[in-house]
C-alpha positions, 0 to 999 in steps of 0.5 A, a space after each residue: 136723553 129726550 133733549 139729546 134725541 130731539 137735538 140729534 133728530 135734526 142732524 141725522 137722516 130720517 130714513 137712516 137706522 139711527 134716524 128711525 130709532 130716534 123717531 121711534 123713541 120720541 114717539 114712545 117717549 110719554 110711555 117710556 117715562 110713565 114710571 116716573 109719574 106713577 110709582 105703580 109702574 116698574 122701570 123694566 118688565 123683567 119679572 113678567 118676562 121671567 114668569 112667561 119664559 117657561 111658556 115661551 120655551 115650552 112652545 117649541 116643545 109643544 111641536 113634539 107633543 105627539 098629538 093634539 091631546 098630548 099638547 093639551 095635556 101638557 098645557 093643563 100641567 103647565 097651568 096647574 104648575 103655574 097656579 101652584 107657583 102663584 099661590 106659593 104651593 110646592 108643586 110636587 107636594 100638591 101633586 102627591 096630595 091631590 092625585 089620589 083624590 081625583 078618582 073619587 072626587 065628584 066631577 062638578 067639585 074638581 075645581 076645589 082640588 086646584 092649587 090655592 082652593 080651599 
């Protein structure tokens, strides 16, 4: 593909849409093929995009949170649910087990109730 793009870059107008696309790809080529040299890199970023999709979708919903406090509370809930997911904890079960403990817990120890903490 790189050879094709280098060859085509000599035959297309640089300011055309195709010419700009080729120039952009060739500029980024070392980054695009990095996964070939280092097996730790993935060929795509779908897992990351799937992880952040709920946050991106929620961003529109934050406009209708009603107030700044409402939006902050929603962000806290999203963070806690994401922590559950990262720690392979079923969120509803965690919420049921934790909500009754919160009122009696010392404020400086609340972090111990976070998903994944012992």
